[in-house]
C-alpha positions, 0 to 999 in steps of 0.5 A: 251292633254294640250300644255305642254304634246304636247311639251313633245311629240314633243321633244321626237319625235324629239330626236328619229328622231335625233338619227335615223338620227345620226345612219343612217349617221354613217351607211352611213359613215361606208359603204362608208369606206367599199366600199373604196379602201385603198392604202399603205402609210407607214409601221412602225416597232417596237419590241414587247416582242416576237420579236428579232434576233435569229440564227439557225445552222443546222450542218451536214445536208446531201445533199445526198449520191452519189454512183458510181457502175461502173468500171470508174470515174464519175463526180458529181456537184451541187450548192447552193445560200445564200438567204434572205427571207421576209414575212409579216403576217397581224394579222386580216382578213381585211374587207376593200379592200387593194390595193397593187402596186407591184412596190411600195417597202418598206425597211425592217429591215436588222440588229438588235443590242441593241434592235434597228432596223436598216433599210437596204439600199438595202433591198426593198420588196413588202408589201403583206399578207402572200406572201413570197419573196426570193432573192439570196444574193450573196453567190454562191457556186458551187461544182464538184468532181470525184467519183472513181470506186466502191465508194460512197460519202456522202456530208454534210454541215452546214446551218446558218439561221439568223431570225429577227422577228418584229411587224409593223403598216401599214398605208393605206389611203382611195382612196375616203374617205381619211380615215386612216386605220391601219393594225397590223401584224408581219414581218419575215426576214431570211438570210440563209447561206451555209458553206463549204461542207464536202465530205466523200468518201469510197469504196462500201462495 
């Protein structure tokens, strides 16, 4: 084997060693990223083709039928609350460990107008995957009425639901590696309002 052939063999050997070293280093770096814990940094909302605002009305939804078969008058009462619900759904199952601080709240869109997302001033919600939160929004309705003897009352009302659907990019930072991780997904907000009730009382036939 001449000196030139030895040189070629050594060059090939070193190139394989360098490749192996590069692969090992990449694997170690990826393992370090997988072993890391990622904390939420910020969330950016945007509208895709499937996103937007919709309004659903459910007229004549029945609360129920209340029957008084006695010979005296009875009282019946119930209550409703307008609510707002928030839920995030991550598009992919994450192989990384995402840490969620329940004290860390983020703003979500509260209004959609002319294809522009407006962020709510007081709408602060925790960011978790597929865990819906719901809060009372202030519209409280309490009802009480009397049903005469041998009468029944059918109660109906309309529910209006405003639904906002948006996409988001959530940015996480690795605790040890300082690597940025971007999680994509969808957010949905629903505001449910109860309109006035309609009472229809008749004698029991």
